[in-house]
VEXDREN-2710 file (C-alpha; in Angstrom, 1 decimal):
% VEXDREN-2710
k/r/px/py/pz
1/MET/118.7/122.1/116.2
2/LYS/121.8/119.9/115.8
3/GLN/121.1/116.5/114.4
4/GLY/120.9/113.9/117.2
5/ILE/120.4/116.5/119.9
6/GLU/116.9/116.5/121.5
7/TYR/116.4/119.8/123.3
8/ASP/114.1/120.2/126.2
9/LYS/111.0/121.9/124.9
10/GLN/109.2/122.0/128.3
11/ALA/111.8/124.5/129.4
12/TRP/110.3/127.3/127.3
13/ILE/106.6/127.4/128.4
14/THR/104.9/130.0/130.5
15/LEU/103.3/129.7/133.9
16/PHE/99.9/130.1/132.2
17/ASP/100.4/127.2/129.9
18/LYS/98.3/124.1/130.9
19/GLU/101.4/121.9/130.2
20/TYR/103.5/123.7/132.8
21/LYS/104.5/121.7/135.8
22/ASP/106.0/123.1/139.1
23/ASN/109.4/122.1/140.4
24/GLN/111.0/120.9/137.2
25/TYR/113.9/123.4/137.0
26/LEU/116.5/125.3/139.0
27/TYR/118.3/128.5/137.8
28/HIS/121.7/129.8/138.5
29/TYR/122.4/133.5/137.7
30/THR/126.0/134.7/137.2
31/ASP/128.1/137.2/135.3
32/ILE/129.4/136.4/131.9
33/LEU/133.0/135.6/132.8
34/LYS/131.9/133.1/135.5
35/ALA/129.4/131.7/133.1
36/ILE/132.1/131.0/130.5
37/LYS/134.2/129.3/133.2
38/ILE/131.3/127.2/134.2
39/LEU/130.5/126.1/130.6
40/ASN/134.2/125.6/129.8
41/THR/134.9/123.4/132.9
42/ASP/131.5/121.8/132.8
43/SER/131.2/122.3/136.6
44/LEU/129.7/124.4/139.4
45/LYS/131.5/125.2/142.6
46/PHE/130.0/125.4/146.1
47/SER/130.7/128.7/147.9
48/LYS/131.6/129.2/151.5
49/LEU/128.8/130.6/153.6
50/CYS/130.9/133.5/154.7
51/LYS/131.1/134.7/151.1
52/THR/127.4/135.3/150.6
53/ASN/126.2/138.8/150.1
54/ASP/123.9/138.7/153.1
55/THR/125.9/139.9/156.0
56/ILE/123.8/138.0/158.5
57/GLU/124.3/134.6/156.9
58/ALA/127.5/133.6/158.7
59/LYS/126.5/134.8/162.1
60/PRO/125.3/131.8/164.3
61/LYS/121.6/131.9/165.1
62/ILE/121.6/130.1/168.4
63/LYS/120.5/130.7/172.0
64/LEU/121.3/128.9/175.2
65/ASP/118.5/127.1/177.0
66/GLU/117.2/129.2/179.9
67/ASN/117.9/126.4/182.3
68/VAL/121.6/126.0/181.3
69/GLU/124.1/127.6/183.6
70/CYS/126.9/128.9/181.4
71/ASP/129.5/131.6/182.2
72/ASN/130.7/134.1/179.7
73/LYS/133.9/132.1/178.9
74/ARG/131.8/129.1/177.9
75/LYS/129.4/131.2/176.0
76/SER/132.3/132.8/174.1
77/LYS/133.7/129.3/173.2
78/ILE/130.3/128.2/172.0
79/MET/130.0/131.2/169.7
80/ASP/133.5/130.8/168.4
81/TYR/132.9/127.2/167.6
82/PHE/129.9/128.0/165.5
83/PHE/131.4/131.1/163.9
84/LYS/134.4/129.0/162.8
85/THR/132.1/126.3/161.5
86/ASN/130.1/128.8/159.5
87/THR/133.1/130.5/158.0
88/SER/135.3/127.4/157.3
89/TYR/133.0/124.4/156.8
90/ILE/129.5/125.3/155.6
91/GLN/129.3/125.6/151.9
92/LEU/126.3/126.5/149.6
93/LEU/125.2/126.0/146.1
94/CYS/122.4/128.4/145.4
95/PHE/119.7/128.4/142.7
96/THR/116.4/130.2/142.0
97/ASP/113.1/128.4/141.7
98/ASP/110.0/128.9/139.5
99/GLN/106.9/130.4/140.8
100/PRO/103.8/128.1/141.1
101/ARG/101.7/127.5/138.0
102/ARG/99.2/130.3/137.3
103/ASN/95.5/129.5/136.7
104/GLU/94.2/132.9/135.6
105/SER/91.2/132.1/133.4
106/HIS/91.1/135.6/131.9
107/VAL/94.6/135.4/130.3
108/ASN/94.4/135.8/126.6
109/GLU/96.1/133.5/124.1
110/VAL/99.0/135.9/123.3
111/LYS/99.9/136.3/127.0
112/MET/99.6/132.6/127.7
113/TYR/102.3/131.8/125.2
114/SER/104.5/134.9/125.2
115/ASP/104.8/136.2/128.8
116/PHE/107.4/134.3/130.8
117/SER/107.0/136.4/133.9
118/GLY/107.4/134.3/137.1
119/ARG/109.7/131.7/135.5
120/GLY/112.9/131.4/137.5
121/PHE/114.9/132.9/134.6
122/SER/112.7/136.0/134.3
123/LEU/113.3/137.8/137.7
124/PRO/114.5/141.4/137.0
125/ARG/116.1/141.8/140.4
126/MET/118.2/138.6/139.8
127/TRP/119.3/139.9/136.5
128/ALA/120.3/143.2/138.0
129/GLN/122.0/141.8/141.1
130/TYR/123.7/138.6/140.0
131/ALA/124.0/138.8/136.3
132/GLU/125.8/142.2/136.1
133/LYS/122.9/144.4/135.2
134/ASN/121.5/142.2/132.4
135/THR/124.9/141.6/130.8
136/GLY/125.3/138.1/132.2
137/VAL/123.7/134.6/132.0
138/CYS/121.1/132.4/133.7
139/LEU/121.7/128.7/133.5
140/MET/118.6/126.5/133.6
141/PHE/119.0/123.0/135.0
142/ASN/116.7/120.0/135.1
143/ARG/116.2/119.7/138.8
144/PHE/116.0/115.9/138.9
145/LYS/119.1/115.3/136.7
146/LEU/121.1/117.9/138.7
147/ASN/120.0/116.3/142.0
148/GLN/121.2/112.9/140.7
149/ILE/124.6/114.3/139.7
150/ILE/125.1/115.9/143.1
151/ASN/124.0/112.8/144.9
152/GLU/126.5/110.7/143.0
153/LEU/129.4/113.0/143.5
154/LEU/128.8/114.5/147.0
155/GLU/126.2/112.5/148.8
156/ASP/128.5/112.0/151.9
157/TYR/129.0/115.8/152.2
158/ILE/125.5/117.1/151.7
159/LEU/123.8/118.1/155.0
160/GLU/120.5/119.3/153.5
161/ARG/118.8/120.7/150.4
162/GLY/115.6/122.7/150.1
163/SER/113.8/125.9/149.5
164/VAL/114.7/128.9/151.7
165/THR/111.9/130.0/154.1
166/TYR/111.6/133.8/154.4
167/ILE/110.7/135.3/157.7
168/ASN/110.5/138.8/159.3
169/GLN/112.7/137.8/162.2
170/PHE/115.3/135.1/162.6
171/GLN/114.6/132.0/164.5
172/GLU/117.3/130.6/166.8
173/TYR/118.3/127.1/167.7
174/PRO/118.1/126.4/171.4
175/LEU/121.2/124.7/172.8
176/GLU/120.6/122.3/175.7
177/SER/123.1/121.5/178.4
178/LYS/124.1/118.1/176.9
179/THR/124.7/119.7/173.5
180/ILE/126.8/122.5/175.0
181/ASN/129.0/119.9/176.8
182/TYR/129.4/117.9/173.6
183/ILE/130.4/120.9/171.6
184/LEU/132.9/122.2/174.3
185/SER/134.4/118.7/174.6
186/ASP/134.8/118.5/170.8
187/ALA/136.3/122.0/170.6
188/GLU/138.8/121.3/173.4
189/LEU/139.8/117.7/172.6
190/HIS/140.2/117.4/168.8
191/ASN/143.7/117.0/167.6
192/SER/143.6/117.6/163.8
193/ASP/141.5/119.4/161.1
194/ILE/140.4/116.0/159.8
195/GLU/139.1/114.9/163.1
196/THR/137.4/118.2/163.7
197/THR/135.6/117.9/160.4
198/VAL/134.4/114.4/161.2
199/ARG/133.3/115.2/164.7
200/ASN/131.6/118.5/163.7
201/GLN/129.7/116.7/160.9
202/LYS/128.3/114.2/163.4
203/PHE/126.8/117.2/165.3
204/PHE/125.0/118.4/162.2
205/GLU/123.8/114.9/161.4
206/ARG/122.2/114.7/164.9
207/HIS/120.7/118.2/164.8
208/LYS/118.7/118.6/161.5
209/ASP/116.7/121.5/163.0
210/PHE/119.9/123.4/163.5
211/ILE/120.6/123.3/159.8
212/LYS/117.1/124.4/159.0
213/TYR/117.1/127.3/161.5
214/ASN/120.5/128.5/160.5
215/TYR/120.9/127.8/156.8
216/LEU/117.4/127.6/155.3
217/TYR/115.9/130.8/156.7
218/LYS/116.4/134.3/155.5
219/LEU/114.8/137.6/156.1
220/ASP/111.8/138.3/153.9
221/ASP/113.6/141.2/152.3
222/TRP/115.3/138.5/150.1
223/ALA/112.0/136.7/149.3
224/GLY/112.1/137.8/145.6
225/GLU/115.1/135.5/145.0
226/ARG/113.0/132.3/145.5
227/GLU/116.1/130.5/146.6
228/PHE/116.8/126.8/146.6
229/ARG/120.0/125.6/148.3
230/TYR/122.3/122.6/148.6
231/ILE/124.1/122.8/151.9
232/ALA/127.4/120.9/152.2
233/TYR/129.9/120.4/155.0
234/GLY/133.7/120.2/154.6
235/ASP/136.9/122.3/154.3
236/ASN/137.8/121.2/150.8
237/ASP/136.4/122.9/147.7
238/PHE/133.4/121.1/146.3
239/PHE/132.7/120.9/142.6
240/VAL/129.7/119.5/140.7
241/ASN/131.2/118.1/137.5
242/GLY/129.4/117.1/134.4
243/ILE/126.6/119.7/134.8
244/SER/126.0/119.8/131.0
245/GLU/124.0/116.5/131.5
246/ALA/121.5/118.5/133.5
247/LEU/121.6/121.7/131.5
248/SER/118.2/122.4/129.9
249/GLY/118.8/125.9/128.6
250/VAL/120.9/129.0/128.8
251/ILE/119.3/132.5/128.9
252/ILE/121.5/135.5/128.1
253/GLY/120.8/139.0/129.3
254/GLU/119.4/141.6/127.0
255/LYS/122.5/143.8/127.4
256/ILE/125.1/141.1/126.8
257/GLU/128.0/142.1/124.6
258/PRO/127.7/140.5/121.1
259/GLU/131.1/138.7/121.3
260/PHE/130.0/137.1/124.6
261/GLU/126.7/136.1/123.1
262/LYS/128.6/134.2/120.4
263/ILE/130.9/132.5/122.9
264/VAL/128.0/131.2/124.9
265/THR/126.1/129.9/121.8
266/VAL/129.3/128.1/120.7
267/PHE/129.7/126.4/124.1
268/CYS/126.0/125.3/124.1
269/GLN/125.5/124.3/120.5
270/ASN/125.6/120.6/121.2
271/ILE/124.1/120.8/124.7
272/CYS/121.0/123.0/125.0
273/GLU/119.2/125.9/123.4
274/VAL/120.2/129.5/124.1
275/LYS/117.5/132.2/124.4
276/LYS/117.8/135.9/124.9
277/ILE/115.6/137.6/127.5
278/SER/113.9/141.0/127.2
279/PHE/111.6/142.9/129.5
280/THR/108.8/145.3/128.6
281/CYS/106.0/147.0/130.5
282/ASN/103.8/144.1/129.5
283/GLY/106.0/141.3/130.8
284/CYS/109.0/139.1/129.9
285/ASN/109.8/137.7/126.5
286/ILE/112.5/135.4/125.1
287/SER/113.8/135.0/121.6
288/ASN/116.0/132.5/119.8
289/VAL/119.7/132.9/119.6
290/HIS/121.7/131.2/116.8
291/SER/125.5/130.7/116.5
292/ASP/127.1/131.8/113.2
END
C-alpha cells in the first residue's frame, strides 16, 4: 500500500461474508486498450443506444392507442421520430451489479472468505464477452461516489438511472392521441437541431414510463449481465471525468498479457488496488498484483 493512500477493503469480500452489503459497487468490463484509455484520461464515455450489441435496443417499443385514428403516413412519421431519437440522442453508460448477499449457513470458512462468485467482477460471461476472453479489465466503482460525480457533471442530461428489468417479451408504450399530435407537431415545426433537442427532451421529461419501457427492459436472455444503466439525452458526446475519485478497485483477467498487467498496475498505484481473477471448478478467486 502506498503511504497516505487508504484502499477500500470492503471491495474484496465475498457474498457469504457477514460484512457484505448490497448495492455498494458498480462494475464496467472492457478490453485492455479501452481500459488503458479510460485510466489515462480518467474518464468514461457514454455510448449511443444504436451502438449496443443487442440488435433490438434501438428499435422503438411503442404502440398506438386502439382508439387513435392514424393513417399509415402518420404512423411512419411517428416511427421515424422515435427511431431518429434512439439512434441520435439516447446515450447509455452501462455497468454490472453485484448479486444479493448470500446467507447459506452451511458454507465453510474457506469458501466464505475465498469464493467471490456472484460479485459483479466475477461473471464468466462478462469476462468472455466484454473483456476480450479474459484478457481485459473490470473496473469497480463506489456506486455513491460515481453517482455524485455524474450528478455534478451531467445532471441536466440524465433522463433516468436504474437496474435493467429482464422479461420474456418486450412491453410497449401506448401512445395516446394527444401525444401523437404533440410529436407530429414537434417533428414538423422544429427549425434547428438545438431546438429539436430541447423539445424532444421535454417529451421524455413528461413520459417517464416511456423511458422505463424502452430503455430499462431487456429480454431475459441477457439477465446474466445484471445491468445497471445511466440514460442520458443529447447529441453531444458525454464524458464522466474524474472517475478515479470513485474507483475502488481494478480486476484484470487471468489471461491478460504481462506487459498490459504492468501498465494497469502503474496507472492504479496511487488510486486503488489491482487484483487478478481466476476461475476454477470450485468458484472464483482473486489474487494480489504488485507493480515492479
